[in-house]
C-alpha positions in Angstrom: 210.0 59.8 95.4 211.8 61.7 92.4 211.2 63.4 89.3 212.5 64.9 86.1 211.9 68.8 85.7 212.8 71.9 83.4 214.2 74.3 85.8 214.9 78.1 85.4 217.8 79.8 86.8 218.6 82.7 84.7 217.2 84.7 82.1 217.6 83.3 78.7 219.7 80.7 79.7 219.0 77.0 78.6 216.3 75.6 81.2 218.0 72.6 82.9 216.7 69.1 83.2 217.2 67.7 86.4 216.2 65.3 88.9 214.3 66.3 91.8 213.3 65.0 95.1 209.4 65.5 95.8 208.5 66.5 99.6 205.8 65.3 101.5 202.4 66.5 100.8 200.7 68.7 102.6 197.1 67.7 103.5 195.5 69.9 100.6 198.1 68.7 98.1 197.8 66.4 94.9 200.6 64.7 93.1 199.9 64.6 89.7 201.9 62.7 87.0 202.1 65.1 84.1 201.5 63.8 80.5 201.2 67.1 78.8 202.1 70.8 79.2 201.4 73.8 76.9 203.9 76.8 76.5 202.6 80.0 77.0 203.4 83.4 76.8 203.7 83.7 80.4 206.5 81.3 81.0 208.2 83.1 78.1 208.0 86.3 80.2 209.6 84.4 83.4 212.3 82.7 80.7 213.2 86.4 79.7 213.4 87.5 83.3 210.9 90.4 83.1 209.9 89.9 86.6 211.6 89.3 89.9 211.1 85.7 89.9 211.9 83.1 92.7 215.1 80.7 91.6 215.3 78.1 90.9 212.1 77.4 89.5 209.9 75.0 87.4 208.4 76.5 84.6 205.0 75.6 82.9 201.4 76.4 84.4 199.3 74.8 81.6 199.5 70.8 82.6 197.2 67.7 82.3 198.0 64.4 84.0 196.8 61.5 86.0 196.6 61.9 89.8 198.8 59.6 91.7 198.4 60.5 95.6 196.4 63.0 97.6 196.8 64.9 100.8 195.0 63.5 104.1 192.4 66.7 103.6 191.8 66.4 100.1 188.0 65.6 99.0 186.7 65.5 95.1 189.7 64.2 93.7 191.2 60.5 93.8 193.8 58.5 92.3 193.6 57.7 89.0 191.4 61.0 88.0 192.5 62.6 85.0 192.9 66.4 85.3 193.6 69.9 84.1 195.6 71.9 86.5 194.0 75.5 86.8 196.3 78.5 87.0 194.2 79.9 89.9 193.5 77.9 93.5 189.9 78.7 95.0 189.0 78.5 98.6 185.6 78.4 97.7 184.6 80.5 100.7 186.0 84.0 100.4 183.8 87.0 99.4 185.3 86.8 95.7 184.8 82.8 95.2 181.2 83.2 96.6 181.1 86.1 93.8 182.1 83.6 91.2 185.5 85.3 90.7 187.9 82.4 92.1 190.7 84.2 90.1 190.6 86.9 92.9 190.4 84.5 95.8 191.4 86.3 98.8 192.9 83.4 100.6 194.9 81.6 97.9 196.0 84.2 95.8 196.5 83.6 91.8 200.5 84.3 91.6 202.2 83.1 94.7 205.1 83.4 92.2 206.9 80.0 93.6 206.3 79.3 97.1 203.3 77.4 98.3 200.2 78.8 100.1 201.4 77.5 103.5 204.9 79.1 102.9 206.2 76.0 101.9 207.8 74.2 98.7 207.6 70.8 97.5 210.4 69.9 95.5 214.5 70.0 96.4 217.7 69.1 95.0 220.4 68.2 96.9 219.1 70.2 99.8 218.3 73.0 97.2 214.7 74.5 97.5 213.0 74.5 93.9 210.0 76.5 93.3 206.9 75.8 91.2 205.8 78.9 88.6 202.5 79.7 89.7 202.6 76.6 92.2 202.0 74.4 89.1 205.3 73.8 87.6 204.2 71.9 84.6 207.2 71.3 82.9 208.1 68.3 84.7 207.0 64.8 85.2 205.1 65.4 88.2 203.6 68.4 89.9 202.2 69.1 93.1 199.1 71.5 93.4 196.4 72.4 95.6 193.5 70.1 95.1 191.3 73.0 93.9 193.5 73.6 91.2 192.9 69.9 89.5 189.8 69.9 87.4 188.4 66.5 85.9 189.1 65.9 82.5 186.0 63.8 80.3 187.4 61.0 79.4 186.8 61.4 75.4 188.9 64.5 75.6 192.8 63.9 75.2 195.2 65.5 77.8 196.9 67.1 75.0 194.5 68.9 74.4 192.8 69.5 77.7 196.2 71.0 79.1 195.3 74.4 77.0 192.0 74.7 79.0 194.4 75.2 82.0 195.3 78.7 81.0 195.1 80.5 77.4 191.6 79.0 76.7 189.7 80.2 79.7 191.7 83.6 79.8 190.7 84.2 76.3 187.1 82.8 76.2 186.3 84.3 79.5 187.7 87.7 78.8 184.9 88.1 76.3 182.1 86.0 77.9 182.8 86.8 81.7 184.3 90.2 81.6 183.0 91.9 78.8 179.8 90.1 78.4 179.8 90.9 74.7 176.5 92.0 73.2 174.9 90.2 70.3 175.4 92.3 67.2 178.2 94.4 68.3 181.6 95.1 67.0 184.8 93.9 68.5 188.5 94.5 67.9 191.1 92.2 68.9 194.9 93.0 69.3 196.8 90.1 69.2 195.9 86.7 67.9 198.5 84.4 69.6 196.9 81.5 71.6 194.9 83.8 74.0 194.0 86.3 71.5 192.2 83.4 69.2 190.5 82.5 72.3 188.9 86.0 72.8 188.0 85.8 69.0 186.2 82.4 69.4 184.3 84.0 73.0 183.3 87.0 70.8 182.0 84.6 68.1 180.1 82.6 71.2 178.4 85.8 72.5 177.4 86.6 68.8 179.3 89.6 67.5 178.8 90.9 64.1 181.8 91.8 63.3 184.9 90.5 65.2 188.3 92.6 63.9 191.3 90.7 64.3 194.8 92.7 64.5 198.2 90.9 64.3 201.9 91.5 62.8 202.2 88.3 61.1 199.9 87.1 58.2 199.8 83.3 59.2 198.0 84.4 62.3 195.4 86.7 60.9 194.4 83.6 58.7 194.2 81.6 61.5 191.9 84.2 63.5 189.5 83.8 60.6 189.4 80.4 61.1 188.7 80.8 64.5 186.1 83.3 63.5 187.4 86.5 62.7 185.2 88.8 60.1 188.2 90.9 59.2 191.6 91.2 59.5 194.0 93.9 60.1 198.0 93.7 59.3 199.2 96.1 61.8 202.6 96.1 59.9 201.2 97.7 56.8 198.2 99.4 58.4 197.2 102.2 61.4 195.1 99.5 63.1 193.3 102.4 65.0 192.4 104.5 61.6 191.2 101.4 60.0 188.8 100.5 62.8 187.3 104.3 62.6 187.1 103.7 58.9 185.5 100.5 59.1 182.8 101.6 61.6 182.3 105.0 60.1 183.8 106.9 62.6 182.2 105.7 65.6 184.7 103.1 67.0 184.3 99.3 68.2 181.9 98.4 71.1 184.9 96.4 72.3 188.6 96.1 72.2 190.7 93.4 73.7 194.5 93.9 74.1 196.1 90.4 74.5 199.8 91.2 74.1 200.7 93.6 77.4 202.6 96.6 76.1 201.9 100.3 76.4 201.6 100.9 72.7 198.9 98.1 72.7 197.1 99.2 75.3 196.5 102.6 74.1 195.7 101.2 70.5 192.6 98.9 72.2 191.6 102.5 74.0 191.9 104.5 71.0 189.4 101.8 69.1 186.7 102.2 71.1 184.1 104.7 70.9 181.5 106.3 73.4 179.8 103.7 75.4 183.0 101.2 74.6 184.6 99.0 76.7 188.5 98.2 76.3 189.5 94.6 78.0 193.0 94.3 79.0 194.0 90.7 78.6 197.8 91.2 77.8 199.9 91.5 81.3 202.5 94.3 81.0 205.6 94.4 82.8 205.1 96.5 86.3 205.7 100.2 85.7 204.6 100.2 82.1 203.0 103.8 81.3 199.5 104.3 79.9 197.8 107.5 79.6 194.5 108.8 78.9 192.4 111.6 79.0 189.9 111.6 81.5 187.3 113.4 79.6 187.0 110.4 77.2 185.7 108.5 80.7 183.4 111.1 81.2 181.9 110.8 78.1 181.6 106.9 78.6 184.7 105.2 77.4 185.5 102.4 79.7 188.4 100.5 80.6 188.9 97.0 82.8 191.2 94.2 83.4 190.8 90.5 82.9 193.4 88.7 84.6 192.4 84.8 83.5 189.3 85.9 82.0 187.5 86.5 85.1 187.2 82.6 85.2 186.3 80.1 88.0 187.6 76.6 86.9 185.2 74.5 88.8 182.2 76.6 87.0 184.0 77.3 83.5 186.2 74.1 82.6 183.2 71.8 82.3 181.5 74.2 80.0 184.7 74.7 78.0 184.9 70.8 77.4 181.0 70.6 76.7 181.5 73.4 73.9 184.6 71.7 72.6 183.0 68.3 72.2 180.2 69.7 70.7 182.1 71.2 68.1 181.6 75.1 68.8 184.9 75.7 70.3 188.1 74.6 68.7 190.8 73.6 70.7 193.0 71.1 68.3 193.8 73.8 66.1 195.5 75.8 68.6 198.2 73.2 68.7 201.0 74.4 66.4 203.4 71.7 67.1 204.3 68.5 69.5 207.7 68.6 71.4 209.6 66.6 74.2 210.4 67.9 77.7 214.0 67.9 76.5 213.3 70.2 73.8 211.6 72.9 76.0 214.2 75.8 75.4 214.1 75.5 71.9 210.2 75.3 72.1 210.6 78.8 74.4 212.7 80.3 71.6 210.2 79.2 68.8 207.3 80.9 70.4 209.3 84.0 71.0 209.6 84.1 67.0 205.8 85.0 66.7 205.4 81.7 64.4 203.9 79.2 66.9 200.5 79.3 68.8 200.8 76.7 71.0 203.7 73.9 71.5 202.4 71.1 73.7 205.1 68.9 75.7 204.9 65.1 75.5 206.0 64.5 78.8 204.4 61.1 79.7 201.8 58.5 78.6 197.9 59.0 78.9 
């Protein structure tokens, strides 16, 4: 069986749209016909060569579609199911999974850069191995994933919206709900109002935060942040956000600060925005080796810092809850989508995301 996919080979070069051979399914594999895929900043990081990736690689990890075939060991997923593909897989048995942290699964790690969990691969072209980003590779007409990554989508939720639940939505909402456990009536600051940052704002709103301060460089994104629940906005191109937060809070600092960009400078801003007893939550993934220096005395006086990879989300637990919130109108998802593009336009869409004017582009790849 063959499929088409957008393949990354070298930094900043246009992705190649090529035909690939799909290898035989392993016992725990699910073959999904992709209908839609979101484009996330993590895809952009690969595109720019910010890390050492296995190539050639099928990009994309926010996919949704319809199951076509399943491996002989698969349970709970069957052909014809409408599914969203999670960034993370879960064995369901290790210490992390048992504690509710599927994003930290010790058997099926969150970021097998392109090689599958059994050490193999699922796509070839003329004998050349093609890897799949995060073992998803959703910029393609088909994806092969571990069955735990395929989570059911309700019949009344469009797959173009559902694909966003694969990464950006649980990362953002989960950072406020699962990681920070934001207290009702608290003050939260969110650095970065892209697709993930807007969902952090939604998570803070759902948790009952009294003040939600959105920080970005673009006025359009700040206006959108208000729609998602921000009570205050700060344009960091014009004002020192840390000083503004301190003034706004009477010098005490915020209770929570979320960094959703992934630079050393914004990590420092988030840390400096919280007061004693405050928590800085680092959602953005900085390049390896990014320096970040803090005064240990501040920790002694009660300031705290934590990471939030994938919002500490467990797809089997959190995706149904997210869909319920969307269906009840409590969670905005349609409003995250800036535009729809075709698979052939994927390189242009990546370049558009890089300008900062796009929240989420959804690639329309196949029919639902």
